[in-house]
Backbone as a ProteinNet text record, in pm:
[ID]
protein_1_A
[PRIMARY]
MDQSLYAALANRASDLVVAGDLQQAIGILEELVASDLPDFDRAMMCLNIAIIHDQMGATDLALETYARAVDLERTTEAYYVAQSRAAYYSRLGMYDESVRTYDDLLRHPHLKPEDREVFLKNIGTLRQLGRDR
[TERTIARY]
79	-2.1	87.9	59.6	121.6	115.5	229.4	248.8	145.5	116	29.4	-106.8	-150.9	-276.3	-291.5	-208.7	-182.5	-212.5	-137.3	-163.9	-296.7	-332.1	-471.5	-582.4	-578	-682.5	-667.8	-552.5	-530.6	-578.6	-541.9	-605.4	-751.7	-810.6	-949.7	-1020.1	-966.9	-1008.5	-1000.1	-906	-885.3	-985.1	-998.4	-1111.8	-1245.2	-1282	-1406.6	-1417.6	-1316.4	-1318.4	-1373	-1285	-1307.5	-1461.2	-1516.1	-1645.5	-1750.2	-1699	-1802.4	-1843.7	-1801.8	-1843.3	-1754.4	-1762.2	-1671.7	-1674.1	-1797.2	-1815.9	-1741.9	-1762.9	-1698.3	-1537.1	-1498.6	-1355.2	-1289.9	-1359.1	-1317.4	-1326.3	-1424.3	-1412.9	-1286.3	-1247	-1124	-1009	-1001.3	-897.6	-884.3	-995.4	-992.4	-934	-957.2	-910.1	-761.2	-712.7	-555.1	-515.2	-561.3	-521.3	-514.4	-615.7	-615.5	-523	-466.2	-364.7	-241.3	-157.7	-16.8	93.2	45.9	119.8	207.9	329.9	415.2	335.3	370	301.7	297.2	388.4	391.9	283.5	265	164	19.5	16.7	-116.7	-149.2	-33.5	-67	-108.7	-53.7	-99.7	-244.3	-276.4	-418	-513.9	-476.7	-551.1	-566.9	-456.5	-449.5	-553.2	-569.9	-648.7	-805.9	-822.5	-950	-988.2	-890.8	-914.3	-961	-894.8	-910.1	-1038.4	-1098.1	-1228	-1336.2	-1303.5	-1397.7	-1426.1	-1302.2	-1308.2	-1387.1	-1373.8	-1453.4	-1595.1	-1628.7	-1778.9	-1827.1	-1742.7	-1791.1	-1784.9	-1739.9	-1731.3	-1596.3	-1581.2	-1471.3	-1415.2	-1512.6	-1486.5	-1418.6	-1492	-1428.2	-1287.3	-1281.3	-1148.9	-1036	-1057	-980.9	-934.5	-1031	-1002.9	-930.2	-939.4	-872.2	-720.3	-721	-571.5	-501.1	-579.5	-502.9	-449	-535.7	-507.7	-383	-385.2	-278.3	-145.1	-148.8	-21.8	16.3	-63.8	-23.4	53.9	-0.7	65	205.4	202.9	339	435.4	403.6	494.4	600.7	574	647.2	756.4	748.3	845.9	928.2	1007.5	1103.9	1047.2	920.3	845.6	765.7	737.9	646.3	562	541.8	457.9	303.3	261.8	109.8	113.3	186.7	174	186.1	281.1	287.6	138.3	91.5	-40.3	-152.2	-145.1	-243	-230	-101.3	-70.2	-131.1	-116.9	-176.9	-329.2	-406.4	-524.9	-587.6	-519.9	-563	-560.8	-459.7	-444.8	-564.6	-593.6	-701.4	-832.6	-852.2	-967	-980.8	-875.2	-854.6	-828.8	-777.8	-742.9	-600.7	-552.4	-407.6	-336.6	-378.2	-324.2	-279.4	-389.3	-354	-253.9	-247.6	-153.6	-25.9	-6.7	131.4	178.4	99.5	137	192.8	120.1	167	298.8	333.7	448.2	556	522	616.5	665	565.5	604.6	693.3	671.5	750.5	894.9	913.2	1046.6	1140.3	1072.8	1151.7	1162.3	1101.9	1116.4	1268	1294.1	1440.8	1506.4	1412	1458.6	1430.5	1397.8	1362.6	1481.2	1445.7	1536.3	1568.4	1683.4	1703.2	1630.7	1593.4	1514.4	1376.3	1327	1176.4	1172	1270.8	1273.4	1241.1	1325.7	1311.9	1154.9	1100.7	965.3	869.5	894.7	794.5	812.7	932	926.7	859.7	878.1	818.3	664.7	627.5	472.2	415.4	498.8	448.6	457.5	543.2	525.3	402.4	392.1	259.9	132.9	132.9	5.7	4	92.9	78.1	25.9	71.3	17	-134.9	-164	-290.3	-391.1	-340.9	-415.3	-436.8	-325.8	-346.4	-431.8	-439	-514	-671.7	-711	-841.2	-924.2
-107.3	4.4	128.8	202	332.5	409.3	472.7	537.6	652.8	722.4	830.1	794.9	689.7	632	577.5	508.5	465.2	577.2	683.1	775.7	860.1	880.1	929.6	853.4	718	620.6	623.8	619.9	612.2	748.7	864.1	999.4	999.4	944.5	940.4	859.6	755.1	656.5	732.4	807.3	875.8	1000.5	1065.7	1168.2	1116.2	980.7	926.8	892.5	854.2	819.7	954.6	1061.9	1180.1	1227.3	1203.4	1235	1138.6	1042.5	942.8	838.4	824.6	721.9	607.3	527.1	431.2	302.3	268.7	152.7	186.6	303.5	335.8	336.9	401.4	387.6	249.8	155.6	23.4	-51.5	-6.3	-55.7	-16	101.9	162.1	87.7	72.8	15.2	-142	-211.6	-343.7	-355.3	-249.8	-247	-260	-167.3	-150.6	-292.4	-357.7	-479.1	-570.3	-590.9	-673.9	-636.1	-531.3	-489.7	-553.2	-508.5	-547.2	-465.3	-398.8	-312.3	-413.4	-384.1	-439.9	-509	-606.7	-673.6	-568.6	-482.7	-414.1	-309	-258.1	-153.4	-204.7	-325.4	-406	-433.6	-464.7	-487.8	-371.7	-251.2	-129.5	-88.4	-110.3	-92.6	-189	-310.7	-401.3	-345.1	-291.7	-244.5	-130.1	-29.2	67.3	14.1	-88.7	-148.9	-210.9	-261.8	-308.6	-185.9	-87.3	30.8	84.8	82.8	132.6	33.5	-92.7	-190.9	-163.5	-130.2	-111.9	19.8	112	238.4	225.2	128.6	86.3	0.1	-38.5	-138.1	-274.9	-319.1	-454.8	-515.2	-540.9	-601	-731.9	-821.9	-949.3	-917.7	-831.4	-796.2	-733.9	-652.6	-594.6	-700.8	-792.3	-883.7	-973.8	-1009.7	-1086.1	-1032.4	-884.5	-800.6	-782.6	-762.8	-771.1	-882.8	-1016.8	-1126.6	-1138.4	-1074.2	-1080.5	-979.7	-866.8	-771.9	-834	-902.9	-972.1	-1076.4	-1152.7	-1243.7	-1188.6	-1065.8	-991.3	-947.6	-885.4	-835.7	-940.7	-1052.4	-1167.5	-1185.4	-1154	-1174.1	-1058	-958.4	-856.3	-860.9	-766.9	-742.7	-678.6	-620	-511.4	-598.8	-528.5	-601.2	-491.5	-386.3	-289.6	-310.5	-395.2	-450.9	-541.7	-641	-724.1	-656.4	-562.1	-481.8	-410	-367.6	-288.2	-387.4	-504.8	-618.6	-643	-659.4	-689.6	-577.1	-448	-338.6	-339.9	-381.5	-385.9	-501.3	-606.7	-719.8	-663.3	-593.3	-542.6	-442.4	-353.4	-257	-318.8	-436.5	-524.1	-604.3	-602.2	-677.7	-814.5	-847.8	-985.3	-999.4	-1000.4	-993.8	-1124.6	-1237.2	-1362.3	-1352.7	-1303.2	-1303.1	-1193.4	-1087.3	-986.2	-1038.6	-1118.2	-1170.7	-1264	-1351.1	-1442.2	-1368.2	-1265.5	-1187.4	-1123.7	-1071.7	-997.8	-1108.2	-1232.4	-1351.3	-1377.4	-1386.5	-1408.8	-1311.7	-1185.8	-1069.3	-1077.8	-1150.6	-1144.8	-1245.8	-1334	-1431.5	-1367.4	-1248.2	-1179.9	-1172.9	-1218.9	-1208.4	-1070	-974	-833	-738.5	-820.6	-734.7	-635.1	-516.6	-419.5	-433	-429.6	-449.1	-349.6	-226.4	-136.8	-176	-228.7	-291	-408.6	-499	-613.7	-569	-470.7	-417.7	-376.5	-305.9	-255.7	-364.1	-469.9	-585.9	-663	-682.7	-746.7	-681.2	-553.7	-471	-483.7	-471.1	-485.1	-623	-729.5	-861.4	-863.5	-810.2	-806	-735.3	-621.9	-539.8	-614.3	-684.7	-755.6	-879	-945	-1063	-1014.6	-892.2	-837.6	-788.2	-730.5	-692.1	-822.3	-934.7	-1058.2	-1125.6	-1094.4	-1145.9	-1059.9	-937.4	-844.7	-854	-935.8	-937.7	-987.7
-3.1	-3.2	2.2	-71.1	-87.2	51.6	83.6	214.6	234.9	138.9	145.7	163	98.2	119.2	250.5	304.5	435.4	534.2	509.8	618.7	608.2	486.6	474.5	516	509.8	574.5	723.6	768.9	918	980.8	912.7	959.7	952.3	847.2	832.2	940.7	977.3	1082.7	1224.1	1233.3	1360.6	1379	1252.4	1246.1	1282.6	1246	1260	1409.4	1464.1	1612.4	1686.1	1660.4	1725.1	1691.9	1577.4	1546.1	1606.4	1660.2	1727.6	1641.1	1505.1	1405.8	1408.5	1526.7	1568	1479.2	1416.7	1326.5	1191.7	1142.8	1015.2	1039.9	1155.1	1177.5	1183.5	1254.9	1247.8	1112.1	1036.5	887.7	813.3	826.8	766.1	817.7	960.8	1021.4	976	965.8	923.2	776	693.2	558	568.2	652.8	665.1	724.6	811.1	861.6	768.2	669.3	557.5	444.8	438.9	327.3	323.4	251.6	232.7	314.3	417.4	507	573.8	635.3	709.2	830.6	894.7	1006	1130.5	1156.1	1272.1	1242	1137.8	1093.6	1112.7	1070.9	1067.9	1216.7	1291.4	1436.5	1503.1	1470.1	1528.9	1490.4	1366.1	1323.1	1394.5	1424.1	1505.3	1650.1	1718.3	1839.5	1861.4	1737.8	1754.4	1751.6	1670.8	1674.2	1814.1	1873	2010.5	2106.3	2097.2	2175.3	2148.9	2029.3	1992.4	2047.5	2031.5	2099.3	2237.7	2302.5	2453.6	2479.5	2397.2	2433.3	2389.3	2314.6	2287.1	2397.1	2491.7	2589.6	2543.1	2436.5	2389.2	2419.6	2564.7	2612.3	2546.2	2519.7	2456.1	2313.3	2252.3	2102	2127.3	2223.7	2235.8	2271.3	2364.8	2385.5	2255.5	2191.9	2062.1	1968.8	1952.7	1865.1	1908.4	2048.9	2113.3	2077.1	2082.3	2047	1902.4	1815.6	1657.6	1647.2	1716.2	1713.5	1758.6	1867	1907.9	1814.7	1755.8	1655.1	1528.7	1502.3	1383.6	1433.8	1555.3	1596.5	1632.9	1643.2	1674.6	1580.2	1440	1345.1	1323.1	1425.3	1409	1541.4	1552.4	1668	1781.3	1765.7	1844.1	1954.4	2067.5	2163.7	2227.1	2151.7	2219.5	2232.5	2134.8	2141.1	2248.6	2259.2	2370.4	2513.8	2520.3	2633.9	2664.5	2562.1	2567.9	2633.6	2573.8	2610.6	2751.6	2793	2939.9	3020.7	2979	3067.8	3056.7	2945.6	2932.2	3033.4	3030	3117.3	3257.8	3301.8	3428.7	3461.9	3352.7	3385	3401.2	3341.6	3353.2	3483.4	3549.3	3685	3650.4	3526.8	3499.8	3518.7	3657.8	3696.3	3641.9	3659.5	3622	3472	3398.2	3237.3	3216.4	3282.5	3268.7	3309.7	3424.8	3461.3	3364.9	3306	3198.5	3074.6	3047.5	2929	2959.7	3075.6	3108.7	3113.1	3159.7	3180.2	3034	2939.8	2807.3	2736.9	2784.9	2727.4	2788.8	2910.3	2966.5	2880	2794.1	2706.6	2556.7	2537.5	2408.1	2362.5	2251.2	2205.2	2192.8	2169.6	2159.7	2278.4	2391.2	2510.2	2557.3	2583.3	2630.8	2773.6	2820.2	2977.6	3055.3	3015.9	3098	3099.4	2990.4	2983.2	3074.1	3065.5	3163.3	3298.6	3355.5	3497.7	3527.4	3425	3426.5	3448.9	3361.4	3345.5	3472.9	3534.3	3649.6	3765.5	3772.9	3878.4	3856	3725.6	3713.9	3755.4	3724.7	3772.8	3930.7	3980.7	4136.6	4187.3	4126.8	4161.1	4132.8	4014.9	3987.9	4075.9	4126.5	4204.6	4330.9	4387.7	4511.8	4508	4387.3	4371.7	4363.8	4295	4311.9	4435.6	4524	4663.5	4749.4	4714.3	4789.7	4772.1	4686	4640.7	4740.4
[MASK]
+++++++++++++++++++++++++++++++++++++++++++++++++++++++++++++++++++++++++++++++++++++++++++++++++++++++++++++++++++++++++++++++++++++

């Protein structure tokens, strides 16, 4: 996909979200996910869809879309989407799932040392939250 078309479609989807037309924004983002964009870009578009689903109160759809986004991201060196998924689990009170996601991230081959420390701290906090329930 041409870079200028990609940018135009992504901007249009963003404008639709701001205008409150979330379904149309999802439609555009789904087109981008199905395109020939690099996997990381497609993963980010999927992440945006998950965020919109969450805004709509469709938690199950958000979780499904986060899973799709993580699957796309796995083919790259990045782990931003997986980290976002772990944070989303935590926000939902799904501490065990969040811990498992951070544990998986600790084995990521391209993990930065500073991120390792953050993830370990997050795991400790999440385990404490789970015990405090």
